[in-house]
C-alpha positions in Angstrom: -7.4 8.3 -20.3 -9.2 6.5 -17.8 -5.9 3.9 -17.5 -3.5 7.0 -16.4 -6.3 8.4 -14.6 -6.4 5.3 -12.1 -2.2 5.1 -11.8 -2.3 8.3 -11.5 -4.5 8.2 -8.4 -2.6 5.0 -7.1 0.8 7.4 -7.8 -0.8 10.0 -5.0 -1.5 6.8 -2.6 1.7 6.2 -2.6 2.8 9.7 -2.4 1.1 10.2 0.4 2.3 6.9 2.3 5.5 8.9 2.7 4.0 12.2 4.7 1.5 10.3 6.4 3.9 8.6 8.9 4.8 12.8 10.3 2.1 12.4 12.4 1.7 9.3 13.1 5.2 8.3 14.7 5.1 8.4 18.3 1.5 6.4 18.3 4.1 3.7 15.5 6.9 3.6 17.8 4.5 2.8 20.9 2.8 0.1 18.8 6.4 -1.8 18.6 7.6 -1.0 22.0 9.7 1.8 21.8 9.2 5.0 23.9 9.2 8.0 23.3 12.6 9.0 24.9 14.6 6.8 21.9 13.3 8.6 19.0 16.3 8.2 17.4 15.6 4.1 16.9 12.4 5.6 14.8 14.9 6.4 12.0 14.3 2.6 10.3 10.9 3.4 9.9 11.5 6.1 7.6 15.3 5.7 6.1 12.9 2.0 5.8 10.2 3.3 4.0 13.4 6.0 1.5 15.2 2.5 0.9 12.5 1.0 -0.6 11.6 4.1 -2.4 15.1 4.0 -4.1 16.8 1.3 -4.6 15.1 -0.6 -7.2 13.0 2.1 -8.9 15.5 1.6 -11.7 14.9 -2.7 -11.7 11.4 -1.9 -11.8 11.8 0.4 -14.0 13.4 -1.6 -16.7 10.8 -4.6 -15.5 8.1 -2.4 -16.8 10.2 -1.7 -20.6 10.4 -5.4 -20.2 7.0 -6.6 -18.9 4.7 -4.1 -20.1 3.5 -1.3 -17.9 0.2 -2.3 -16.8 1.5 -5.6 -15.5 4.1 -3.6 -13.4 1.5 -1.4 -12.2 -0.7 -4.3 -10.7 2.5 -6.5 -9.6 3.7 -3.2 -7.4 0.3 -2.3 -6.0 0.3 -6.1 -4.6 3.5 -5.1 -3.4 2.4 -2.3 -1.5 -1.1 -4.0 -0.5 1.5 -6.6 1.1 3.6 -4.2 2.8 0.5 -2.2 4.6 -1.2 -4.9 5.5 2.7 -6.3 6.9 3.1 -2.7 8.9 -0.3 -2.0 10.7 -0.2 -5.9 12.0 3.3 -5.3 13.4 4.1 -4.9 17.0 7.6 -5.9 16.7 10.5 -2.9 15.1 11.3 -5.3 12.5 8.6 -6.4 11.1 7.3 -2.6 11.2 10.1 -1.6 9.2 10.0 -4.9 6.7 6.1 -4.0 6.3 7.4 -0.2 5.6 10.0 -1.1 2.8 7.6 -3.8 1.2 5.6 0.0 0.7 8.5 2.3 -0.4 9.0 -0.5 -3.0 5.3 -1.1 -4.5 4.9 3.0 -3.7 8.0 3.7 -5.4 7.7 1.5 -8.7 4.3 3.1 -9.5 6.1 6.6 -10.9 8.1 5.0 -13.2 5.7 2.7 -15.1 3.4 5.6 -14.7 5.6 8.2 -16.3 6.5 5.8 -18.9 2.8 4.8 -20.0 2.1 8.3 -20.8 5.5 8.4 -22.9 4.1 5.7 -24.9 0.2 7.3 -25.9 1.8 10.7 -26.3 4.3 11.9 -28.9 7.3 14.3 -27.4 5.8 17.1 -28.2 2.2 17.0 -26.4 3.4 15.0 -23.8 3.6 17.9 -21.4 0.2 18.1 -19.7 -0.3 14.8 -18.9 2.9 14.8 -17.5 2.3 18.0 -15.4 -0.9 15.6 -14.4 1.5 13.0 -13.0 3.7 15.3 -11.3 1.0 17.1 -9.7 -1.0 14.2 -8.3 2.2 13.3 -7.2 2.9 16.1 -5.3 -0.6 16.6 -4.3 0.2 13.1 -1.9 2.2 15.6 0.1 -0.4 17.6 0.8 -3.4 14.8 1.3 -0.2 12.4 3.4 -1.1 14.7 6.3 -4.3 15.9 6.4 -5.7 11.6 6.0 -3.4 11.0 8.8 -4.9 13.7 10.9 -8.3 12.6 10.1 -7.9 8.6 10.9 -6.2 9.7 13.9 -9.1 11.7 15.7 -11.7 8.5 15.2 -9.0 5.7 15.7 -5.2 4.5 16.1 -2.1 4.3 13.5 -3.0 1.3 12.2 -5.6 1.6 10.5 -4.5 4.4 7.9 -2.0 1.6 6.6 -5.6 -1.0 6.7 -7.1 2.3 4.5 -3.8 1.9 2.4 -5.1 -2.1 2.0 -8.6 -1.4 1.0 -7.6 1.3 -1.6 -4.7 -1.0 -3.6 -7.1 -3.7 -4.1 -10.1 -1.5 -5.7 -7.6 0.1 -7.4 -5.9 -2.8 -8.4 -9.2 -3.8 -9.9 -10.1 -0.6 -11.6 -6.7 -1.1 -13.6 -6.8 -5.2 -14.0 -9.8 -4.4 -15.9 -8.8 -1.1 -17.8 -5.7 -2.6 -19.1 -7.3 -6.6 -20.1 -8.0 -5.4 -23.7 -4.2 -4.5 -23.6 -2.2 -6.6 -26.0 1.2 -6.9 -25.1 3.2 -7.4 -28.3 6.1 -10.6 -27.5 8.7 -8.3 -29.1 11.5 -7.6 -26.0 9.4 -10.0 -23.9 11.4 -13.0 -22.1 10.7 -16.2 -22.9 9.8 -17.2 -19.4 6.9 -14.9 -20.4 5.0 -17.8 -22.7 2.4 -20.1 -21.6 3.2 -21.9 -18.6 2.1 -25.8 -17.4 -1.2 -25.3 -15.5 -0.6 -27.1 -12.8 2.8 -25.0 -11.3 0.4 -22.2 -11.7 -2.1 -23.7 -9.4 0.7 -24.3 -6.8 2.6 -21.5 -7.1 -1.4 -19.7 -6.4 -1.7 -22.5 -3.7 1.5 -21.7 -1.5 0.7 -18.0 -1.7 -2.9 -17.7 -0.7 -1.9 -20.6 1.6 1.6 -18.8 2.7 0.8 -15.4 3.4 -2.6 -15.8 4.6 -1.0 -17.7 7.7 1.9 -15.2 7.9 -0.9 -12.5 8.3 -3.0 -14.8 11.3 0.8 -15.1 12.8 1.1 -11.7 12.9 -2.4 -10.8 13.8 -2.4 -13.4 16.3 -5.7 -13.6 17.2 -6.4 -13.6 20.8 -9.4 -16.0 20.8 -6.9 -18.8 18.8 -3.7 -17.5 21.3 -5.6 -18.1 24.3 -7.5 -21.7 23.8 -6.0 -23.9 24.9 -5.5 -26.3 21.7 -5.5 -23.8 19.0 -3.0 -21.3 20.8 0.4 -24.3 20.5 0.9 -22.1 16.8 1.3 -19.2 18.4 3.8 -19.7 21.1 7.2 -18.0 20.5 10.4 -20.3 20.1 12.3 -17.6 21.9 11.4 -14.1 23.0 8.0 -12.6 22.5 8.2 -12.8 17.7 5.2 -13.3 16.5 7.2 -14.6 13.3 9.6 -16.8 15.7 6.1 -19.3 15.9 5.2 -22.3 14.7 2.8 -21.2 12.5 5.3 -18.5 11.4 7.9 -20.8 10.6 4.9 -22.5 8.7 4.2 -19.5 6.8 8.2 -19.0 6.3 8.5 -22.0 4.7 5.3 -22.1 2.0 6.4 -18.6 0.9 10.3 -20.4 0.5 8.9 -22.8 -2.1 6.9 -20.4 -3.4 9.9 -18.4 -4.4 11.2 -22.2 -5.6 8.5 -23.0 -8.2 8.3 -20.1 -9.3 12.3 -19.5 -10.1 12.4 -20.3 -13.3 10.0 -17.8 -14.2 11.5 -14.9 -11.6 14.9 -15.6 -12.6 14.9 -15.5 -16.2 13.2 -11.7 -16.0 15.9 -10.9 -13.5 18.5 -12.1 -16.0 17.4 -10.5 -19.0 16.8 -6.8 -16.6 20.6 -7.0 -15.8 20.0 -8.5 -12.5 24.0 -7.5 -11.7 23.8 -4.1 -12.7 20.3 -4.1 -10.4 22.0 -5.5 -7.2 24.7 -2.6 -7.8 22.7 0.4 -8.6 20.4 -1.0 -5.0 23.9 -1.0 -3.4 25.0 2.5 -4.0 21.6 4.3 -3.4 21.1 2.4 -0.1 24.5 3.2 0.8 23.8 6.6 -0.1 20.5 6.3 1.5 21.4 4.9 4.9 24.2 7.2 5.5 22.8 10.3 5.0 18.8 9.3 6.3 20.5 7.9 9.5 23.1 10.3 10.5 22.1 12.3 13.5 22.8 16.5 11.6 23.3 17.9 14.8 25.7 16.2 15.2 27.3 14.9 12.4 26.9 14.5 8.5 28.1 11.1 8.5 27.8 9.1 11.1 29.5 5.6 12.0 27.1 3.7 9.9 28.5 6.3 6.8 31.9 5.9 7.2 31.5 2.1 6.3 28.8 2.5 3.8 30.3 4.9 1.9 33.7 2.9 0.6 31.4 0.3 0.0 28.6 2.5 -1.6 32.4 3.6 -3.9 33.2 0.6 -5.1 29.8 -0.4 -6.3 29.7 3.0 -8.2 32.9 2.4 -10.1 32.0 -1.3 -10.1 28.7 -0.2 -11.8 30.1 1.8 -14.5 32.4 -0.6 -15.7 29.8 -3.5 -16.0 27.3 -1.1 -17.6 30.1 -0.2 -20.4 30.4 -4.0 -21.1 26.8 -5.8 -20.1 25.5 -7.1 -24.1 22.2 -6.0 -22.2 23.2 -3.8 -19.6 20.2 -2.4 -16.3 20.1 1.2 -18.0 20.5 0.2 -21.4 23.3 2.7 -23.6 21.4 6.2 -25.4 19.1 6.6 -22.0 21.0 9.0 -20.4 22.6 11.1 -23.3 23.8 15.0 -22.6 21.0 16.3 -22.6 19.3 13.7 -20.4 21.9 13.3 -17.4 21.8 17.4 -17.5 17.6 17.5 -16.6 18.6 14.7 -14.3 21.1 16.8 -12.6 18.6 19.9 -12.6 15.8 16.8 -11.0 18.5 16.6 -8.5 18.5 20.0 -7.9 14.6 20.4 -7.3 14.8 18.2 -4.8 17.6 19.7 -2.4 15.3 23.2 -3.3 12.2 21.2 -2.5 13.6 19.6 0.8 14.7 22.6 2.1 11.1 24.8 1.8 9.5 21.0 3.4 11.4 20.5 6.3 12.3 25.0 7.6 8.7 26.1 6.9 7.4 24.2 9.7 10.2 24.6 11.9 10.5 28.6 12.1 6.9 28.5 12.9 7.4 26.2 15.5 10.0 28.8 16.6 7.5 31.4 17.3 5.1 31.0 20.2 2.3 31.6 17.2 2.2 27.9 16.0 1.8 24.7 17.0 2.4 21.9 15.5 -1.3 22.0 13.1 -0.1 25.2 13.0 2.8 25.1 11.2 2.1 21.9 8.9 -1.1 24.3 7.7 1.8 27.5 6.9 3.2 25.0 4.8 0.3 23.8 2.9 0.6 27.2 0.8 3.7 25.4 -0.9 2.2 22.1 -1.1 -0.7 23.3 -2.4 1.3 25.4 -5.5 3.7 23.2 -6.2 0.9 20.9 -8.5 -0.6 24.2 -9.9 2.8 24.9 -11.3 3.2 21.5 -12.6 -0.1 21.2 -14.5 1.0 24.8 -15.7 4.7 23.5 -16.7 2.9 20.7 -18.3 0.5 23.0 -20.3 3.6 25.0 -21.3 5.7 23.1 -22.7 4.7 22.6 -26.2 4.7 26.9 -26.1 7.7 27.4 -24.8 9.6 24.5 -24.8 11.4 22.6 -21.7 14.4 25.0 -20.7 12.3 28.2 -20.5 9.6 27.0 -18.8 12.4 25.1 -16.1 14.3 27.4 -16.0 12.6 30.6 -15.2 10.1 28.4 -12.9 13.8 27.6 -10.9 14.6 31.0 -11.0 11.5 32.1 -9.6 11.9 29.9 -6.5 15.6 30.6 -6.0 14.2 34.2 -5.9 11.5 33.0 -3.4 14.1 31.3 -1.2 16.4 34.3 -1.0 13.6 36.0 0.4 13.1 33.8 2.7 16.2 33.2 3.8 16.2 36.9 5.2 12.5 36.0 7.2 12.8 36.6 11.3 10.3 35.6 13.7 7.7 38.1 13.1 7.9 37.1 8.9 4.9 34.4 9.5 2.8 37.0 11.0 2.6 39.3 7.9 0.3 36.7 6.3 0.1 38.0 2.9 3.4 38.2 2.1 4.2 35.1 3.6 1.5 34.0 1.4 3.1 35.2 -1.8 6.6 34.0 -1.3 5.3 30.3 -0.5 3.7 29.9 -3.8 6.0 31.9 -5.7 8.5 29.3 -4.8 6.2 26.5 -5.3 5.1 27.3 -8.4 8.7 27.7 -9.4 9.3 24.2 -8.3 6.0 22.7 -10.0 6.9 24.4 -12.8 10.0 22.3 -13.7 8.2 18.9 -13.2 7.1 18.1 -16.3 10.0 20.1 -18.1 12.4 17.4 -16.6 10.5 14.3 -17.0 9.7 15.6 -20.6 13.9 15.9 -21.6 14.7 12.3 -20.4 11.8 11.0 -21.4 12.8 12.4 -25.4 16.4 11.6 -25.3 15.2 7.7 -24.6 14.5 4.9 -26.7 10.9 4.2 -26.8 11.8 0.3 -25.1 13.0 2.1 -22.5 10.9 4.6 -20.9 10.6 2.9 -17.6 13.7 2.7 -16.8 14.0 6.7 -17.7 11.4 7.6 -15.4 13.0 5.6 -12.6 16.0 7.7 -13.4 14.2 11.2 -13.1 12.8 10.3 -9.6 16.0 8.9 -8.0 17.7 12.0 -8.8 15.3 14.0 -7.0 15.0 11.3 -4.3 18.6 11.3 -3.4 18.5 15.5 -4.2 16.6 15.5 -1.2 18.0 12.9 0.9 21.6 14.2 0.2 20.6 17.5 0.1 18.3 17.7 3.7 21.6 16.4 5.7 24.0 18.9 3.9 22.4 22.2 4.1 20.6 21.0 7.7 24.5 20.2 8.8 25.7 23.8 7.7 22.7 25.7 9.5 23.5 23.6 12.1 26.9 24.7 11.8 25.8 28.3 12.1 23.8 28.0 14.8 26.4 26.3 17.3 28.6 29.5 16.2 26.1 31.9 17.0 25.1 29.5 20.6 29.1 30.4 21.4 29.3 34.3 20.6 26.4 34.4 23.2 27.4 36.2 26.4 24.4 34.4 27.9 23.8 31.2 27.0 21.1 30.5 28.9 19.3 33.3 27.1 15.8 31.9 25.9 15.0 35.0 23.8 19.0 34.4 21.9 18.7 30.6 21.3 15.6 31.2 19.1 17.4 33.9 16.9 20.3 31.4 17.1 17.3 28.8 15.5 16.7 31.3 13.3 19.7 32.0 12.0 19.6 28.0 11.4 16.5 28.1 9.1 17.6 31.1 7.2 21.0 29.5 6.3 19.3 26.5 5.0 16.7 28.4 3.0 19.8 29.8 1.2 21.6 26.9 0.4 18.0 25.8 -1.4 18.1 29.1 -3.0 21.5 28.4 -4.4 20.5 25.0 -5.3 17.3 26.3 -7.0 19.3 29.4 -9.1 21.8 26.0 -10.3 19.4 24.2 -11.5 17.5 27.3 -12.6 20.5 28.1 -14.6 21.5 24.6 -15.8 17.9 23.6 -17.0 18.2 27.1 -19.4 20.4 25.1 -21.3 17.9 22.3 -22.1 16.8 23.1 -25.9 13.7 21.9 -26.6 12.5 18.5 -27.8 12.9 18.4 -31.3 9.3 17.8 -32.7 9.0 14.0 -33.7 8.9 13.3 -37.8 5.5 11.1 -36.9 3.3 11.4 -34.2 2.5 8.0 -33.6 3.1 7.0 -29.9 
């Protein structure tokens, strides 16, 4: 259907943005005044996106259940486009990170809303193919991201990447708005605040949004003609330092946006209360602590850095409070019955898929760079063989669901991936010279991982109530992203431990060839850990019985 096609394109756009910074990172650092010798200071550029992507996903999924899928898709596209514009205009690190967080929030929220859209329109026994398509386009973004980044950087600077995001976001917003204009949303389950608002409040809200947002963008852009003008340049003079936000025009913009929040508070606060704002804050604390703990640590020195030592206890306390709250609340963020026994196993499989996926994405290019054959671009093309196979596997997995059932498709797929990763754990520097064998192995692993995507999504959606498909879809995405973040940290830490053991055992610590061989040991260890995650996920997936055929096919 056209609406699902447009939503899928939006998901692909957001997924591409996850990987597009890989090639542009050093240029982005220079754009905010960070030298290449201070690479660790660029961590928030990546972790900020992850933080926004993961922490509010359950809340956005719940809002999709309360407000409707199309409205959440439109709202997420607005947030994504605004975040892209802020990122493109940033000349200071806090502004750049803020833009990346907004991009993560908007881009991440598109996924559960799209999955819920599929669940609304197809019965459980027929939604395999559309779920496979959604999973495929999401993974296709991982291929398109670096390619898009390289193409833009060949003709323009890094800021053009994010202006393209703005343009694409606006076009998709208009398309989805037009496609969803004829849909009639039922009043059942809608918050009272969704009733007709006074016209004057709507006019004032739009005025504050347009003027405040416009002034903020002008403040961030700081056009040279205005800044250097004797009369018009005064509003752009910073109160201290060189910040473009801490200027008269920047502060006026922030005041207007704060007034917008106050004027619209009765509306959005009522919606948040119905969505369970307390549960959302606790979930954000738990996931935020987890992401910042592992994403900000230096894998060469530690698994949990100094920041994590403070955040993990906070996250643990928030987790205990969350479990208590979800049991006590009348209308919790995650409604009761969403995560049942089968659904919980599917979420565990999704987490293990994330760990296996990240092992390949990170360490295949690393192995290629250890050779004298591949530069950075060549290493990326080695990985593309895997990345192209994943969306193909996702479509095949969705197609096979109705014939074989979730357990068989996901289990066989992950067992294939485990076998391929086991082969990869024995790769040496000469393995990549055997192009056919390398390609075959990477394709098998990619197909295996892809086969598991649609079955896992279908299990969680099939086992959840129809009015909770949004939050159920968000949990699948959160599980896989947590698996990627935590899996990368743990597998890299174990791999580096073996690397340093090998280095300490060298008779000549300056022997270059021996050091490279030790690096290969690290990569092999990560592949072996990915194989273990895929094997465990495959065995667990085999316990997922086929979803029961519904009594009625009314979607």
